[in-house]
NUDO-847752 format. One line per 2 residues: their letters; for each residue x, y, z of C-alpha. Coordinates in steps of 0.05 Angstrom, whole numbers. Each point is the difference from the previous one (the first is absolute). Last residue first. Layout:
N
A = X/Y/Z  ...
# end
This chain:
933
LE = -7/16/135  -32/52/45
DK = -60/1/46  -29/66/22
EM = -67/-5/-34  -15/-67/32
ME = 25/18/69  -68/23/24
FA = -31/-65/-25  51/-41/37
EI = -18/36/64  -74/-12/-12
DE = 8/-74/-14  -1/-22/73
NW = -68/34/7  -31/-37/-58
DA = 13/-69/29  -68/-33/-9
LI = -28/49/-51  9/-42/-63
SD = -12/-66/37  -65/27/28
IP = -22/26/-69  0/-71/-28
QG = 36/-4/-67  -50/1/-57
KK = 49/9/-56  1/76/-7
GW = -1/10/75  -13/72/21
SV = -60/-15/44  -34/54/40
NP = -51/-15/54  49/-33/48
NS = 35/66/11  70/2/29
DE = 35/66/-12  41/18/-60
ET = -2/72/-23  44/34/51
DS = 52/-55/-7  5/15/-74
QE = -37/-39/-54  32/-21/-66
QL = -49/-55/-22  -45/45/-39
QN = 61/25/-37  8/-71/-28
DL = -71/0/-28  12/71/-22
DT = 57/-20/-46  21/68/-23
CE = -7/35/-67  12/74/2
GD = -29/19/-67  -70/5/28
LS = 23/47/54  -30/63/-30
TT = 12/64/39  -60/47/-6
EP = -6/30/69  72/12/19
YE = 5/34/69  36/65/-9
TP = 71/-3/24  28/-1/71
NS = 73/18/5  36/-40/54
TQ = 69/24/17  64/-37/14
ES = 64/33/23  -10/-17/73
PS = -9/-73/-17  69/-2/-32
PS = 14/-3/-74  67/-28/-22
AA = 70/27/-8  -18/66/32
ND = 17/72/-20  -42/6/-62
TD = -52/51/20  -69/16/-27
AP = -46/-59/12  34/-63/22
FL = -31/-63/-31  -54/-50/20
SE = -4/-75/-10  54/-20/49
PH = -34/35/58  -64/-42/-8
SN = -61/41/-17  -59/26/39
LS = -55/9/-51  -44/60/-12
SE = -66/11/-35  -38/62/-20
ES = -73/13/-12  -3/53/53
SE = -46/22/56  -53/-54/0
QD = 50/-45/-35  37/-13/64
VL = 72/-10/-22  12/-73/-13
DV = 38/-53/39  -2/-70/-29
EH = 6/-65/39  3/-69/-31
SG = 65/-23/30  48/-45/-38
ST = 7/48/-57  25/-9/-70
MQ = 22/49/-54  19/-35/-65
EP = 65/20/-29  -9/40/-63
SQ = -27/-34/-63  47/-11/-58
NQ = -23/33/-64  69/-3/-30
SD = 51/-52/20  -5/-33/-66
SE = 3/-75/-5  36/-52/-42
SS = 62/42/5  37/16/-64
PQ = 61/-40/-15  65/38/8
DE = 45/10/-60  71/18/16
NE = 42/61/-12  -9/27/70
ME = -9/71/-24  -52/-24/-50
SD = -35/-45/49  -13/55/51
RD = -34/-40/55  -75/1/4
KA = -29/56/42  -4/5/76
KD = -61/35/28  -24/71/10
SL = 60/27/-36  67/35/7
LV = 51/-32/-46  74/5/15
EV = 65/13/-38  67/-3/35
EE = 63/33/-27  60/-4/46
YE = 4/-77/0  30/-15/68
RI = -14/64/39  -67/8/-35
AD = -20/-71/17  17/11/73
LI = -45/61/0  -57/-39/-32
IS = 6/-57/51  9/51/56
GE = -70/27/-15  -31/-68/14
KS = 34/-4/67  -13/72/18
FL = -75/-1/-15  -22/23/-68
FL = -51/54/-15  -29/17/-69
MP = -13/67/-36  -30/9/-69
IK = 9/67/-34  -54/53/-12
ID = -2/36/67  -39/64/-12
DT = -64/-35/22  27/-1/70
EK = -46/51/35  22/7/71
GD = 0/-46/61  71/-21/-13
GA = -16/-64/-38  5/-70/28
MQ = 51/-54/-18  -26/-70/12
FL = 41/-51/40  -15/-75/-3
PA = 9/-32/67  70/-14/25
TD = 37/-67/6  11/-25/-71
SS = -11/71/-28  67/17/32
SG = 30/50/48  74/-12/13
EN = 21/73/2  -58/48/12
DD = 13/51/-55  -53/-32/-45
IV = 13/8/-74  -47/46/-41
IG = -2/-19/-73  -18/55/-49
GI = -25/8/-71  13/36/-66
AG = 53/47/30  6/69/-32
AN = 28/41/58  -69/28/14
QI = -26/-71/8  57/-15/49
NR = -21/60/43  -75/-12/-6
AK = 6/-74/22  43/19/60
EA = -52/51/21  -56/-52/-7
FM = 38/-48/45  3/52/54
CQ = 67/23/30  58/-23/44
GR = -6/-74/-16  4/-54/-54
QI = 58/-3/-47  -9/14/-73
LA = 15/-39/-63  -20/36/-64
IK = -28/-37/-60  32/29/-63
GV = -15/50/-55  38/54/39
VA = 31/-31/61  75/14/-11
EP = -9/67/-34  -42/24/59
NT = 59/-8/47  -9/55/52
LE = -73/-20/12  -45/54/30
SC = -14/-19/72  -27/-59/40
GN = 25/-54/-48  32/-39/58
YP = 60/-18/-43  17/73/-13
QS = 16/-16/-54  -42/-53/-33
SA = 24/-71/-13  -11/-26/-71
VF = -43/-55/-28  -8/-20/-73
GR = -70/0/-28  -68/-34/-7
TE = -66/28/23  -63/-44/-4
KH = -58/24/-42  -56/30/41
KS = -60/-30/35  34/-49/49
LD = 59/47/4  -43/54/30
PG = 31/66/-20  25/46/56
FQ = -27/2/71  -21/-52/50
AP = 66/-35/-9  13/-75/-6
GA = 45/-46/41  49/-44/-38
TL = 13/-74/-1  63/-14/-40
VV = 3/-42/-63  67/-30/-23
RG = -6/-43/-63  -14/60/-45
FF = 63/-8/-42  45/-4/61
PH = 68/0/-34  -9/49/-33
SV = -58/48/6  -72/-15/19
IQ = -2/11/76  -74/-3/19
VA = -30/48/51  -70/-25/16
RP = -62/30/33  -39/-20/61
PL = -76/11/1  -29/67/18
QQ = -36/7/66  -49/58/-1
EK = -50/-36/-44  7/-64/40
QQ = -12/39/65  -62/33/-29
QS = -25/-69/-21  9/-28/69
SL = -71/17/22  -28/-26/-65
EI = 37/-66/7  -21/-9/72
ME = -72/17/-19  1/-54/-54
QM = 25/-52/49  -52/22/50
FR = -56/-6/-51  24/-69/-21
LG = -1/-23/72  -69/29/9
DE = -26/-36/-62  29/-65/27
AD = -33/13/67  -65/13/-37
IS = 6/-68/-34  17/-33/67
SA = -64/29/28  -25/59/41
AQ = 71/22/16  20/5/73
IA = 47/-60/-5  40/35/-54
HQ = 19/57/46  20/57/-45
VL = 29/66/25  -10/68/-32
QV = 29/61/34  -27/70/-11
RG = 44/60/12  -20/62/38
DK = 58/0/48  -43/-31/55
LH = -14/-62/-42  -68/-19/-29
IL = -5/-76/-6  -36/-35/-58
SV = -9/-75/8  1/-48/-58
GM = -36/-67/9  -28/0/-71
KK = -71/15/25  27/58/41
LI = 35/28/-62  -65/-6/-39
EL = -36/40/53  54/53/-3
HE = -7/4/-75  -75/10/6
PN = 11/56/52  46/38/-49
TA = 45/48/38  61/-47/-1
MF = -5/-3/-76  24/-63/-35
DR = 0/-3/-76  74/-14/-10
AR = -3/-53/54  -51/-41/-38
LP = -66/-20/32  -24/-68/-23
PK = -41/-8/-64  -76/1/6
AG = -29/-64/-28  -26/1/-72
SR = 28/-68/-17  47/28/-51
FS = 28/51/49  10/-53/53
EE = 38/-43/-51  48/58/-11
VR = 13/5/75  11/-75/4
IL = 51/5/-57  34/55/39
GR = 11/-49/57  31/-52/-46
PC = 56/48/-9  32/12/-68
SK = 65/-25/-30  11/20/-72
DV = 72/21/-5  30/-53/45
VN = -46/-56/-21  12/12/-74
KL = 34/-65/-18  -34/-38/56
PE = -55/-32/-42  55/-28/-46
RI = 44/-32/52  -44/-61/15
SQ = -15/-12/-74  75/5/-14
AY = 14/-55/50  -51/-46/-31
LP = 16/14/-73  28/-71/-11
DN = -67/-27/23  -10/-73/19
PF = -3/19/73  65/39/8
LI = 24/-8/71  -40/-63/14
QT = 19/-33/-66  70/26/8
NP = 13/-37/64  -3/26/71
CT = 37/-27/60  -31/25/64
WD = -62/27/-34  -46/-31/52
FN = 30/-13/68  -46/43/42
SD = -59/-31/-37  14/-65/37
DL = -26/26/65  44/23/56
ET = -24/-1/72  34/53/41
YE = 33/11/67  37/-62/20
ST = 9/-20/-73  53/52/-10
TN = 43/-4/62  47/-52/-29
KK = 61/5/44  62/-22/-37
SI = 63/-19/38  57/11/-47
NQ = 50/-56/-16  -9/9/-75
NT = 74/10/-14  -7/-3/-76
TS = -62/-27/-35  -34/66/-17
LW = 67/33/-12  0/-33/-68
LP = -43/58/-24  60/46/-5
LL = -8/72/26  4/59/-47
HA = -8/72/22  -59/37/-31
ET = -9/46/60  -64/-37/19
TF = 39/-65/-7  5/-34/-67
IY = -1/-76/-4  53/-40/-35
DE = 8/-62/-44  -45/31/-53
ID = 54/52/-15  42/-53/-33
FI = 71/28/-6  39/41/-51
ID = -61/40/-23  -5/19/-73
EK = -15/-73/-20  -66/4/36
DA = -23/59/-40  6/70/30
FL = -51/55/-11  -38/-4/67
LY = 62/-26/35  36/65/-15
LY = -59/42/25  -6/-41/63
KF = 73/4/19  6/73/-20
ME = -56/21/47  18/-46/58
AL = 68/8/33  20/62/-40
FF = -62/40/18  -2/-33/68
SD = 63/39/19  -37/66/-2
MR = 20/55/-48  -11/66/34
DE = 6/74/-15  -73/12/-16
HS = -21/20/-70  -54/44/-30
GT = -44/-29/-55  -56/49/15
RV = -57/-49/11  43/-58/22
DK = 26/42/57  65/-16/37
MA = 19/-52/-52  59/-43/20
AF = 65/14/-36  36/-50/-46
GC = 76/2/-6  51/55/0
PV = -17/36/-65  -75/-6/13
RA = -51/-52/-21  -69/6/32
YK = -44/30/-55  21/-27/-67
NL = 42/-59/19  -47/-25/53
NE = -61/14/-44  30/-38/-59
IL = 17/-61/42  -69/-2/32
TK = -33/6/-69  42/-60/-25
GV = -24/-40/60  -72/14/-20
EL = 16/-21/-71  28/-65/27
YY = -64/-8/40  -41/2/-64
PD = 43/-56/-25  -46/-49/38
GT = 39/-60/24  -54/-7/53
AK = 34/-21/65  70/25/-16
YL = -28/65/-28  -42/9/63
FY = 62/-13/41  41/53/-35
TS = -55/53/3  -10/-14/74
EA = 74/14/13  0/62/-44
FE = -58/26/42  37/-14/64
PR = 65/34/-20  -6/67/35
LP = 37/58/-31  -10/46/61
HQ = -66/29/-28  -28/60/36
AW = -68/32/-15  -40/-23/60
HV = -75/2/-14  3/5/-76
RF = -67/-11/-34  -23/-69/-20
DT = -74/5/18  14/-47/58
TF = 56/45/21  74/-5/-12
AE = 60/-14/46  75/-4/-12
PL = -14/21/-71  11/-54/-54
FN = 43/29/-54  -11/34/-68
HK = -61/35/30  -57/-21/-47
KI = 34/-62/-28  18/-20/71
VQ = -73/5/23  -21/-43/-60
YL = 54/-50/19  -28/-4/71
ME = -69/-17/-27  30/-52/-46
HT = 37/-33/58  -64/-1/42
EI = -40/-35/-55  54/-49/-21
AP = 12/-23/71  -75/-4/11
RI = -3/-50/-58  63/-40/17
DG = -15/-32/66  57/-50/-2
KL = 27/15/70  68/16/-30
VQ = -36/43/-52  -39/32/57
LG = 67/19/31  19/36/-64
PF = -67/36/0  15/20/72
FA = 67/36/-12  -36/63/-22
LL = -27/6/71  63/40/17
AD = -26/60/-40  -52/20/52
MW = -75/1/-10  -51/54/16
TR = -70/5/27  14/-23/70
AN = -24/-48/54  -54/-34/-39
LM = -55/-31/42  -23/-71/-18
PK = 60/-26/38  -26/27/66
HI = 46/-30/52  61/-1/-47
HV = -17/68/-28  7/6/-75
DL = 55/21/-49  -18/2/-73
LL = 27/-43/-57  -30/25/-65
PP = -10/-36/-66  -40/-33/26
QS = -26/13/70  49/-44/38
IY = 4/18/74  -60/-38/28
RM = -11/-69/-31  63/-3/-42
IA = 43/19/60  -39/-47/47
DY = 12/-59/-47  73/20/-5
HT = 7/0/76  -26/-72/5
NF = 42/-21/-60  62/30/31
RE = -11/-35/66  -10/-67/-34
LF = 61/11/-43  43/15/61
SD = -27/-62/36  21/-43/-59
DG = 74/7/15  41/-14/-62
LL = 55/48/20  11/42/-63
VY = -69/-3/-32  -38/1/67
AK = 43/58/24  -17/33/-66
LL = -74/0/15  7/27/71
YE = 55/48/-24  -44/36/-49
YY = -56/10/50  48/33/49
SD = 32/36/-59  -59/47/-9
IG = -21/18/71  29/69/17
AG = -7/30/-69  -48/-35/-47
VG = -45/-62/5  -53/30/45
SD = -21/4/72  -20/56/47
KR = 4/-15/74  60/42/19
VW = 23/-15/70  -20/-73/1
DG = 14/-30/68  55/-52/4
TH = 18/22/70  76/9/-6
IN = 11/12/-75  -61/45/-6
IT = -26/-9/-72  -4/44/-61
VG = -33/-12/-68  -57/-45/22
VL = -11/-74/-16  -59/-32/-35
NS = -35/-66/13  -67/38/2
SR = -32/-33/60  65/-20/34
QR = 38/66/-5  71/-25/-6
KE = 38/-5/66  15/-74/-4
WL = 29/8/-70  44/58/23
FD = 26/-43/57  16/-59/-44
LA = 37/45/-49  44/28/57
KR = 13/-70/26  19/-24/-69
AY = 52/56/-7  30/-17/68
EE = 5/-75/-16  29/13/-69
FI = 57/40/32  12/-48/58
TA = 11/-60/-45  75/11/-11
GT = 14/-52/-55  37/52/-41
FR = -36/0/-68  -67/-25/27
SL = 1/49/58  18/58/-46
AA = -53/-21/-49  -51/-2/57
FE = 20/70/21  -3/28/-71
LI = -66/-32/-19  -33/7/68
LT = 13/74/12  -57/39/-31
GA = -54/-8/54  26/48/52
CA = 12/59/-46  -59/-19/-44
TC = -46/5/60  26/68/19
TD = 33/11/67  -22/32/65
TE = 28/8/71  66/36/-13
TG = 46/11/59  55/-46/-25
TR = 44/53/-33  57/48/16
AE = 48/-59/6  47/38/47
PK = -50/-4/57  -9/-75/-12
RI = -71/-17/-22  17/-40/-62
GF = 64/-18/-39  64/37/14
KL = 38/-3/-66  -53/-10/-53
NI = -50/42/40  -70/-29/-10
RP = -66/24/-28  -71/-27/-9
YP = 3/-43/63  -13/-71/-19
LG = -65/-39/12  13/-58/47
ST = -59/20/43  37/8/65
TN = 55/40/-34  74/-14/-12
FA = -7/-7/-75  43/62/-13
PL = 58/-36/34  3/-46/-61
LK = 22/53/-50  74/-1/17
YG = -1/-76/-4  -27/3/-70
LQ = 54/51/-20  55/-48/21
KA = -35/-56/-36  -5/42/-63
MQ = 74/17/5  16/-74/6
LL = -44/-14/-61  38/53/-39
ED = 66/-34/17  -25/-69/-22
NY = 68/-22/-27  8/36/-67
WQ = 67/-9/-35  -31/-35/-60
MY = -48/58/-8  -3/-6/-76
EG = 12/-55/-52  -17/-66/34
KE = -75/-5/-7  -2/-20/74
KL = 33/67/18  -53/37/-39
MI = -56/-34/39  38/11/66
AL = 3/75/-16  -73/1/-22
SH = -26/-22/67  51/42/38
GG = -21/63/-36  -73/-15/14
LL = 18/-13/73  39/66/5
GG = -55/39/-34  -54/-31/43
LV = 38/18/63  12/70/-28
RI = -65/18/-36  -56/-43/30
NT = 28/-5/70  30/70/6
EF = -66/29/-25  -42/-38/51
VS = 46/9/60  4/75/-15
VV = 66/30/19  31/36/60
VD = 74/15/-11  62/-16/40
ND = 31/-42/-55  19/-73/7
LN = -20/-25/-69  63/27/-34
VD = 6/-7/-76  67/14/-32
RL = 39/-64/-16  -55/-52/-2
VK = -47/47/-37  55/22/-48
RV = 18/-73/-16  -74/-16/-13
AD = -4/60/-48  61/-23/-40
EF = -30/-69/-8  -66/30/-21
EK = 34/46/-50  32/-61/-31
TK = -67/-36/-1  -39/54/-35
NL = -52/-47/-30  -59/46/18
VV = -25/-52/49  71/-2/30
LT = 4/75/10  -70/1/29
DL = 25/-50/52  46/51/30
SD = -42/64/-7  -27/5/72
IL = 70/-9/28  27/57/-44
TL = -60/45/14  6/-9/76
SF = 73/17/7  -3/-17/75
KG = -8/69/31  -67/-21/29
LA = -51/33/-46  -69/-31/-2
DD = -21/42/60  9/61/-44
VD = -70/-6/-27  -27/4/71
GR = 16/74/4  32/35/-59
SP = 56/29/42  42/55/-32
EQ = 65/-30/-27  64/-18/36
GR = -33/-43/53  -8/-61/-44
VR = 43/6/-62  -32/12/-68
GR = 54/-3/-53  14/54/-51
CT = -21/21/-69  -43/59/21
LP = -61/-21/-40  14/-75/5
ML = 6/-6/76  28/-71/2
ED = -13/-47/57  34/-35/59
AP = 67/35/-6  60/-42/-21
YA = -11/18/-56  -34/65/-21
HE = 30/33/-62  34/-55/-40
MY = -34/-62/27  -68/32/0
NG = 12/30/-69  19/-68/-27
YA = -61/-34/31  -50/50/-30
HD = 31/6/-69  18/-73/-3
FM = -71/-18/18  -26/44/-56
EL = 48/-32/-50  -23/-70/21
VQ = -73/22/-7  15/25/-70
NG = 32/-67/-16  -65/-34/20
LK = -39/48/-44  44/-16/-60
QK = -4/-74/15  -76/4/3
EE = 0/38/-66  44/-53/-33
RS = -42/-57/29  -61/30/-35
MP = -58/23/43  -65/-38/-11
EA = -57/46/-24  -53/11/52
GA = -71/-17/-21  9/-75/11
TW = 14/-20/70  60/-43/16
VS = -3/-73/18  56/-49/16
TA = 22/45/57  -50/-28/50
SV = 13/-74/-11  75/11/2
LC = -3/41/63  -43/-50/38
LA = 45/-57/-20  62/39/20
TT = -26/14/69  -24/-72/9
AA = 69/-24/-19  36/51/44
VL = -40/-20/61  8/-74/-17
SW = 75/12/-6  0/28/70
ST = -23/-67/25  -45/-20/58
RQ = -63/39/-13  -53/-7/54
PV = -64/-24/-33  -63/44/4
PS = 17/65/-35  -5/-32/-68
GC = 49/28/-51  24/68/-19
GR = 41/47/42  30/35/-60
CG = -26/28/-65  69/24/-23
GT = 68/19/29  -24/13/70
ES = -42/60/17  14/70/24
M = -14/61/39
# end
């Protein structure tokens, strides 16, 4: 997600602007006024250090781009762990992620304008020639309309914008004759059939060769699309119309935006995540600023900046008012329901919302931008990267990190708005973490798990399109850039479009649907063009004073609900029943459950099921206590599963030329030393003979003092471990015999014992799927001697072997909390405590492991067993901080019935409006725990 070159979009929203120079002038004025102040408390960075960091960014880009061109081009993306290109159809499907790939050299097109920003004009000219010579847009492949628009169409337009700029300067691109623009126009026409719907919202996918709904197209049957997918078209499509004079593109994009605006929820002025493209009905009714909606808001404001149409600003301001009223809970941004905006839809946030502080800079609302950015930075300092999703108490929810650039983007724009050198130090931390944890010999690898430091074999095109652009601009002075960045606006993929397009080919019919549906008061237009006296009210420490209270927010977050419990102790009132104290045979406890709206159901198999109906609680306070009780009971019931399920481990290649940069996700063993409690094992690897390790080794001299490689199959894991241990091995790595298996597509595998006593096994054992194992085997074939580290999480790279000093990380990955367990249904099954104080929990297949055999690539339901353990009576949950006010708002469909006697509104919203369309929200509620980024 992105902004224009500075604090853009400034000026009064009332008059229609008639000159692009006025746009640029107000933009520059706003930027100059904002950057004239920096906050004391952060030492200014010297020009020498900024240049050094800028040069480091250039070297990092060369490493990523050079390896793509050498090992992957003309493929769409680089696979940095295996040093080859990712070609659609030749690699295991990754689902919707692959819809960005269209066999059109995606990374090269996405990187075009980055080359110019980084002053690599000769490389840019060569890249344009390659695009014109090699790229084919007529491939029989189904692609995402959204991704193709922002990455490919945006990349071609950004390349064209800077090509004509360079041509005007007279040194480069003198041969250029709008060839990139013609390719963009060709692609635009290929995308137009997607808009053939009654609503004007585009289909989410299209076949580049056959379009929509033809038998050979293999698409056109979809009914739903995300709001961002339909609402993130106007910049690229309008620019294409303004460049070419073909008005149809801007008309189609405007029609889609108009329809989304008309379908907003009128009482809250919010939009949902997913909408039916034919009926306009909201399919998912949760609303936030992250995945699924993010760039819709961004493009409303930027469409005003680029096109000068006041209606876009009016719409954005209306939405922004609703966002700050309902979604913003500083420093958090939490999803809510569009019909019940006082009710939170989830207790976690996704990484894509990191763009929002940058958008708030464009809006001019600096204080919440600083707050949210600082909260995100604290999460990064704890985990080195921003997890794909994290909870309200800042624990990992989804552990992946595909090298997203949104946080770097917001860092750049906050620095441009404040001039505070603190943000230069933030950028320096990002550079260090990328080099320390993501850099591999063939580029930069996405993080598969930020907790262990394991890698994923992907380097998305947006990493080159956005990350290096924002980091370089952060440290660059104006004279370091060969053109005036303030003359351009950034798209959501950070592609550059010139502001002079606002007065070019304006023959577009504009339907202003804004004032038909809402009355806007003047407060909607506050903060449009801030000045330093507003941003920093006579206090040079203003920004620092906002950040300071958030310095320890990640490590010291505590629920407001527990505060209420503590207050009840002080007041002498009886504290609510805790799950750890509950006894199903205690009549008093059963009465308390009834008061909290919790029903106890005896099942035929002897178990007891607890179900909460909030409307049956005696009061809203009792309902809150009941919700807390159910959450605690869910955690207690799943405790046995957590104890059985060991976390993933890491195999890190530390020898030349890897030096610890390649980290492979490994499955743990239920026998041998626990790597989380014992020192990691480091040694060279050697293949055992026989390779399956099922009998006494015939080559003990080869594995003695080394880590033995063994193939899975034909005997128990424990037997393999004993055989290599007897041969003198110091550890073992079992490689899956199922060719093509990968941790990218299969659930984590855990090696079980053989049903016997395994205390005799003293060496650590880890499991690698076939793809990860082949990386080690390929390294052995190429370098002969390969040294690895077996550990619970990746360690810092070996600086001595690498002969270079690496700066230490600002954060330590120790003491990281495990992924928070969440549940969308407040039901808990317990064994009847009249006969046994035991609990059981039905688990998802991917969270259990095979028991005694190792003849399957991944666990199947038939291999899973449930082993009840003694019900814990003294478990303390005080350390498990959760935002109970937010949990209170996570009700399943079995919990939420209409009841006029219970009001959940925190701001006095009428109960009728909260319950009016509850039934139509049930389906969205059930999907809440299934949604994916």
